[in-house]
C-alpha positions as CSV (number, residue, x, y, z in Angstrom):
1,M,24.3,-30.4,-27.6
2,T,21.4,-27.7,-27.6
3,A,20.4,-25.6,-24.8
4,N,17.1,-27.2,-24.3
5,Q,19.1,-30.9,-23.8
6,S,20.6,-29.5,-20.4
7,S,19.4,-29.0,-17.0
8,W,22.6,-27.0,-15.9
9,P,21.7,-23.3,-14.7
10,R,22.0,-20.8,-17.3
11,Q,23.7,-18.0,-15.1
12,W,26.9,-18.8,-13.3
13,L,29.1,-16.7,-10.9
14,M,32.8,-17.4,-10.9
15,T,34.1,-16.8,-7.5
16,D,37.8,-15.0,-7.0
17,E,39.6,-13.3,-4.2
18,R,39.3,-9.9,-5.5
19,I,35.7,-9.5,-4.9
20,G,36.2,-10.1,-1.1
21,N,33.0,-9.9,1.1
22,R,31.0,-8.7,-2.1
23,L,30.8,-12.4,-2.7
24,W,27.7,-12.5,-0.5
25,D,26.0,-9.8,-2.6
26,A,27.0,-11.5,-6.2
27,I,25.5,-14.8,-4.7
28,D,22.1,-13.1,-3.6
29,R,22.0,-11.6,-7.2
30,L,21.9,-15.0,-8.9
31,P,18.4,-16.4,-10.0
32,I,17.0,-18.5,-7.1
33,G,16.7,-22.2,-8.8
34,N,18.2,-21.3,-12.0
35,G,21.8,-20.1,-10.8
36,G,25.1,-21.6,-10.3
37,I,28.4,-20.8,-8.4
38,V,32.0,-21.8,-9.6
39,F,33.9,-21.8,-6.4
40,R,37.5,-21.0,-7.4
41,H,39.3,-18.9,-4.5
42,Y,42.5,-20.9,-5.6
43,S,44.8,-18.9,-3.4
44,L,43.6,-19.9,-0.2
45,D,45.3,-22.4,1.6
46,S,43.4,-25.8,1.8
47,D,41.8,-25.1,5.3
48,E,40.8,-21.7,4.8
49,R,39.3,-22.8,1.1
50,A,37.2,-25.5,2.9
51,I,35.9,-23.1,5.4
52,L,34.7,-20.5,2.7
53,G,33.4,-23.4,0.6
54,A,31.3,-24.7,3.4
55,R,30.0,-21.3,3.8
56,I,29.2,-21.1,0.1
57,T,27.6,-24.5,-0.2
58,K,25.4,-23.4,2.7
59,A,24.4,-20.2,0.7
60,A,23.9,-22.1,-2.4
61,A,21.5,-24.4,-0.9
62,E,19.6,-21.7,0.6
63,R,19.1,-20.0,-2.8
64,E,18.6,-23.7,-4.8
65,L,22.0,-22.8,-6.7
66,V,24.3,-25.4,-8.3
67,L,27.6,-25.6,-6.7
68,A,30.8,-26.5,-8.9
69,V,34.2,-26.5,-7.1
70,A,36.9,-25.7,-9.2
71,G,40.3,-27.7,-9.3
72,S,40.2,-30.1,-6.2
73,A,38.0,-33.2,-6.6
74,L,38.6,-33.8,-3.1
75,L,36.8,-30.6,-1.9
76,A,34.2,-31.0,-4.6
77,E,33.2,-34.3,-3.1
78,R,33.7,-33.1,0.6
79,L,31.3,-30.3,-0.2
80,G,28.9,-32.2,-2.1
81,A,29.2,-30.0,-5.5
82,A,27.1,-31.2,-8.3
83,L,30.0,-30.4,-10.7
84,L,33.8,-30.4,-10.7
85,H,35.7,-27.5,-12.7
86,N,38.9,-28.1,-14.3
87,P,39.4,-31.2,-12.2
88,D,43.0,-32.0,-10.6
89,R,42.0,-35.7,-11.1
90,P,39.1,-37.8,-12.0
91,A,36.1,-38.1,-9.7
92,G,32.6,-39.3,-9.6
93,L,31.2,-36.0,-10.6
94,P,30.2,-34.4,-13.8
95,I,33.0,-32.1,-14.9
96,S,33.0,-28.4,-16.7
97,L,36.1,-27.0,-18.4
98,S,37.5,-23.9,-19.3
99,I,37.8,-23.4,-23.2
100,H,40.1,-20.8,-24.4
101,D,41.2,-22.4,-27.6
102,E,40.5,-25.4,-30.3
103,A,42.8,-28.1,-28.3
104,A,40.6,-27.4,-25.2
105,A,37.3,-27.8,-27.1
106,T,38.5,-31.1,-28.4
107,R,39.5,-31.9,-24.8
108,S,35.9,-31.4,-23.7
109,R,34.6,-33.8,-25.9
110,Q,37.2,-36.3,-25.1
111,L,36.5,-35.9,-21.4
112,D,32.7,-36.0,-22.0
113,A,32.4,-32.5,-20.2
114,A,29.0,-31.6,-19.0
115,L,29.6,-27.9,-19.4
116,A,32.2,-25.6,-20.8
117,F,33.0,-22.2,-20.0
118,V,34.2,-20.5,-23.2
119,S,36.4,-17.3,-22.4
120,P,37.2,-14.6,-22.7
121,V,34.7,-13.5,-25.0
122,Y,35.3,-9.9,-23.9
123,G,38.0,-8.0,-22.0
124,T,37.9,-8.5,-18.4
125,R,38.9,-6.7,-15.0
126,S,39.9,-10.1,-13.7
127,H,42.5,-10.5,-16.8
128,P,43.4,-6.9,-17.7
129,G,45.2,-6.6,-21.1
130,A,44.6,-10.4,-21.9
131,P,43.3,-10.7,-25.4
132,S,39.8,-11.6,-25.7
133,L,38.4,-14.3,-28.2
134,G,35.5,-11.9,-29.7
135,I,32.1,-13.3,-30.6
136,D,32.7,-14.9,-33.7
137,R,36.0,-16.9,-32.3
138,A,34.0,-17.7,-29.1
139,A,31.0,-19.0,-31.3
140,I,33.3,-21.3,-33.3
141,L,34.7,-22.9,-30.1
142,A,31.1,-23.2,-28.8
143,R,30.2,-25.1,-32.0
144,Q,32.9,-27.5,-31.5
145,L,31.9,-28.9,-28.0
146,G,29.8,-31.8,-27.2
147,C,28.3,-29.8,-24.2
148,P,26.4,-26.7,-23.5
149,A,28.8,-23.7,-23.7
150,I,28.5,-21.0,-21.3
151,A,29.8,-17.5,-22.4
152,L,32.6,-16.2,-20.1
153,G,34.7,-12.8,-20.0
154,G,33.1,-9.5,-19.6
155,M,29.5,-10.8,-19.8
156,N,26.3,-9.4,-18.5
157,S,22.7,-10.0,-19.7
158,E,22.7,-7.2,-22.2
159,R,26.0,-8.7,-23.9
160,F,24.4,-12.3,-23.8
161,D,21.3,-11.3,-25.2
162,A,23.5,-9.6,-28.1
163,L,25.4,-13.0,-28.4
164,E,22.4,-14.7,-28.7
165,Q,21.1,-12.5,-31.4
166,A,24.2,-12.7,-33.4
167,Y,24.7,-16.7,-32.9
168,P,21.4,-18.0,-31.8
169,G,21.5,-21.4,-29.7
170,Q,25.2,-21.4,-29.5
171,F,25.5,-20.3,-25.9
172,Y,23.4,-21.9,-23.4
173,G,24.3,-19.2,-20.8
174,F,26.8,-16.8,-19.4
175,A,29.1,-16.3,-16.4
176,G,31.1,-13.6,-14.7
177,I,32.0,-11.7,-11.7
178,D,31.4,-8.2,-12.1
179,C,27.8,-8.6,-13.7
180,W,26.6,-10.0,-10.3
181,L,28.0,-6.8,-8.5
182,E,26.8,-4.1,-10.7
């Protein structure tokens, strides 16, 4: 699928616990009307996660951002998310998947994923010491998907521009954490 075949946002924030209250600053830096939030915060208990999810849902609506909920189909449905990321069970929502290898790329086609987050393209602070794919392998994985690829892992707009220059049209957009806090 080429970039112009998608209506999903091109720039995404991946939430996690380590950004704390800076979460709200990161959300404020996403482009109004063309950004998305993948709400993760996996370590919170279900009640705390639902409360934070409701606050994020409100912030997303105010900024016209697309909301994806990671893991929980029940929470995604409860929050009115547009996308379910790495679903725990089938739901009536489009899905996105994390892609780290060829098996996951194949799975994205089998599950008819709407979007795929190819990672980690570069090393990240959120996974210190973890090996990265590098741009060549990330582009190979992106070509194997049946949906738009979002580059994740050490990404920012400059790195995305370089990736686009090296592999035109292979990646639809990028996602990150730190890039929205800089």
